N, C-alpha and C positions, 0 to 999 in steps of 0.2 A: 351152382346153385341151383336152388329148386325154385320150380314157376309158382306164383301168387296166385289162386283162383280167387277172382272176386263175383258175388251173385248180386248183379245189379241191375235195375230195372231198363228194360229195353230202351226206354227214351234216353238213358245214361249213357247207354252203349252207343246208339245212333251217334248222339253227340259227341263221346270222344271220337267215334271213328272219323266222323265230319271236322272236327277241331285236328285231329293230328294230321287229316289227308292236307287240311289248307296251309295246314304250319309244314308240312313236309318232313313228318316226325313219325316216329313209331311211337306207338303206345307205352311202350317202355321206356323209352326217352321223356315223355311227358310223366309220366310217374317218378322218375327218376330226379327228373329237375323240379318237381314239386315237395316232395320228399327233403330235397337238399334243401330246398327255401324253408320249407317249416323247421330244420334242424339248424339254418341260421336263425332265424326266428327264436327258437328257446335256447339259443344259444345267447343272444342279446336278451333275453328276459333274464337269463340268470347273470349275466355281468351287470345288469343294471340293479339285481337284487344284489348281488355281491357288494355291488358299489356303496349302495346305501347302506349296507352293513359295516362298512368300515369307514364310513363316513361319520356311524354314531358309536361306535366303538374306540374307545383311545387309546387302548392296551394294541389294538391292531396299527393304527396310526402311527405310535412311537414305534412300532417294530419294523413298520415299512419302513420310517425316516432312517432308522438305525442300519436297515441294510443298504439303502440307498447312500448315506453318507460314507459309509463303508467299501459300497462299490467307487463312489468318487475318489476317496481318498486312493482306492487302488489304482484307479485308471488314471490320475493326474501322478502317482508315484511311475508309472508305466510311460508318463509322457516325457518323464524326466529323464 
């Protein structure tokens, strides 16, 4: 993995150093944690958008219902 170089203002660099020192973590850990947070937020937004699209589209609702019913029938036969 290659290092990522950022050109930040000195005040931001000082803040990063003090922030990570207070929390006993590395700057790499800080950036990785924040990027994971951003990734989760993006996935939430996409999920919400897709859910709204499904709520509007009747064809998708019928297709989802079909798959759910077929899975339920298969599960019930498996239980028997």
